[in-house]
C-alpha positions in Angstrom: 96.6 68.8 135.5 96.5 66.3 138.4 95.6 63.5 136.0 98.5 64.3 133.7 100.9 64.4 136.7 99.6 61.1 138.0 100.0 59.6 134.5 103.5 60.8 134.3 104.4 59.4 137.7 102.8 56.1 136.7 104.8 55.8 133.5 108.0 56.7 135.4 107.4 54.1 138.1 106.6 51.5 135.4 109.8 52.3 133.6 111.9 52.0 136.8 110.2 48.8 137.8 110.9 47.2 134.4 114.6 48.1 134.8 114.7 45.8 137.8 113.1 42.9 136.0 114.2 40.2 133.6 116.2 41.0 130.5 118.3 39.6 127.6 121.6 41.0 126.3 122.5 40.4 122.7 126.0 39.9 121.4 125.9 43.5 120.0 125.2 44.9 123.4 121.5 45.6 122.9 119.3 44.9 126.0 115.7 43.7 125.7 113.6 43.9 128.8 110.8 41.4 129.6 110.1 37.8 130.5 112.7 35.5 129.0 112.0 31.9 127.9 114.1 29.5 125.8 112.3 27.2 123.4 114.7 25.0 121.3 117.3 27.4 119.9 115.2 30.6 120.2 114.8 33.1 123.1 111.3 34.6 123.4 111.1 37.9 125.3 107.6 39.1 126.4 107.5 42.7 127.5 106.7 46.2 126.2 107.7 44.8 122.8 107.8 41.1 122.1 111.0 39.7 120.5 112.3 36.4 119.1 116.1 36.1 119.1 118.2 33.2 118.0 120.3 31.7 120.9 123.5 32.2 119.0 122.9 36.0 119.0 122.5 36.1 122.8 125.3 36.8 125.3 123.6 36.9 128.7 120.2 36.8 130.3 118.7 37.6 133.7 115.6 35.6 134.2 113.6 34.2 137.1 113.0 31.2 134.9 116.6 30.1 134.9 119.4 29.8 137.5 122.3 30.9 135.2 122.9 33.9 133.0 125.7 33.1 130.5 124.3 31.7 127.2 126.4 29.2 125.3 125.5 27.4 122.1 127.7 24.3 122.0 128.2 20.7 121.1 128.1 19.2 124.6 130.3 16.2 125.5 128.0 13.9 127.4 129.0 11.5 130.2 127.5 9.4 133.0 128.9 8.1 136.3 125.9 5.8 136.8 127.2 2.2 137.3 124.1 0.9 135.5 124.9 2.8 132.4 128.8 2.5 132.3 130.2 -0.3 130.2 133.2 -2.5 131.1 136.5 -1.4 129.5 134.6 1.1 127.3 134.4 4.9 127.5 131.0 6.0 126.1 131.4 9.3 124.3 128.4 11.1 123.0 127.7 14.7 121.9 124.5 16.8 121.6 124.0 20.2 120.1 122.3 22.3 122.7 121.9 25.7 124.3 123.1 26.1 127.9 122.5 28.8 130.4 125.6 28.7 132.6 126.0 29.9 136.2 129.2 31.8 136.7 130.4 30.4 140.1 133.9 31.9 140.2 135.3 35.0 138.6 139.0 35.9 138.5 141.3 38.0 136.4 142.8 35.0 134.6 140.0 32.5 134.3 136.3 32.2 135.2 134.5 29.0 136.2 130.9 28.1 135.2 128.5 25.4 136.2 125.3 23.9 134.9 123.2 20.7 135.5 121.5 18.8 132.8 117.8 17.8 132.9 119.1 14.5 134.4 121.0 16.3 137.2 124.4 15.6 135.6 126.9 18.4 136.5 129.0 20.1 133.8 131.8 22.6 134.3 133.1 25.2 131.9 136.0 27.7 132.0 136.8 30.9 130.1 140.1 32.9 129.9 140.3 36.4 128.5 141.4 35.0 125.2 138.4 32.6 124.8 135.4 33.9 122.8 133.0 31.9 124.9 133.2 29.4 127.8 134.8 26.0 127.1 133.6 22.7 128.5 135.8 20.8 130.9 135.7 17.2 129.6 135.2 14.1 131.8 134.2 10.5 131.1 133.9 7.3 133.2 134.4 3.7 132.4 134.4 0.4 134.3 137.5 -1.8 134.7 138.2 -5.1 136.3 135.6 -7.5 137.4 135.6 -11.3 137.8 133.1 -11.6 134.9 136.0 -11.0 132.5 138.4 -13.4 134.4 137.8 -16.3 132.0 138.8 -14.2 129.0 142.0 -12.9 130.4 143.0 -14.4 133.8 146.3 -12.5 133.9 144.6 -9.2 133.4 141.8 -9.7 135.8 143.4 -11.6 138.7 143.9 -10.2 142.2 143.0 -6.6 142.8 142.2 -6.2 139.1 139.3 -8.6 139.6 137.5 -5.9 141.5 135.1 -3.8 139.5 136.1 -0.2 139.6 134.7 3.0 138.3 137.5 4.8 136.5 137.5 8.6 135.9 139.0 9.8 132.6 140.3 13.2 133.6 140.5 15.0 130.3 139.8 18.2 132.2 143.1 18.0 134.0 145.0 18.0 130.7 142.9 21.0 129.5 143.7 23.0 132.6 147.3 22.0 132.7 147.7 23.3 129.1 146.7 26.7 130.4 148.3 26.6 133.9 151.2 24.2 133.5 153.7 27.0 133.8 152.5 28.1 137.2 155.1 27.0 139.8 152.7 27.7 142.6 150.6 24.7 141.6 152.2 21.5 143.1 152.1 18.2 141.3 149.9 16.8 144.1 147.2 19.3 143.4 147.1 18.1 139.8 147.0 14.5 140.9 144.2 15.1 143.4 142.1 17.5 141.2 138.5 16.4 141.0 135.5 17.4 139.0 134.0 19.4 141.8 133.7 23.2 142.2 135.7 23.4 145.5 138.7 21.5 143.9 138.6 23.5 140.6 138.3 26.8 142.6 141.3 25.9 144.7 143.3 25.3 141.5 142.3 28.6 140.0 143.1 30.4 143.2 146.7 29.1 143.0 146.9 30.0 139.3 145.9 33.6 140.0 148.9 33.9 142.4 151.3 33.3 139.5 152.5 36.3 137.5 
């Protein structure tokens, strides 16, 4: 009898412990408990029962192997702000099909903000409104303008201050957010002009937006 009781208590404690561990949530709401790892486009869950789930069928994860929890399968718009990689008067635009595990860094009734870093430590931000099926990438690109190396080709264009080499930010993300929040009178024009691709700046904008009816 004592052996059966001890066995029952062990099974109960094991069950409770697993509830506090890592897990994966599918789009249909099913939760699979166990160690979660992503390889290419497939999540592998090792637990009481092993499972292989395509990334496109996964909604969220909780895993000690990853910082984020929101799973997004997307075509990621790439960018770099590295001066050694940015070309003069040219905006390099590339895409890569990938699976991202986003970290939700700001949650509000109207719009949520997400963050992730690439393997090369490049930051990317995403947003999601209640009408969006999944988080949407906020787009940014950089290019170089000016520079005396181009003076001989077009002296008028590259004279004076224009001769200085400058890293220029293409703020596509501002237009994206303005399309959503443009009707909010509580957001001053200066906030749009000074908006930067940083979490504190994006959070301040969202905070203002949530004050609008």
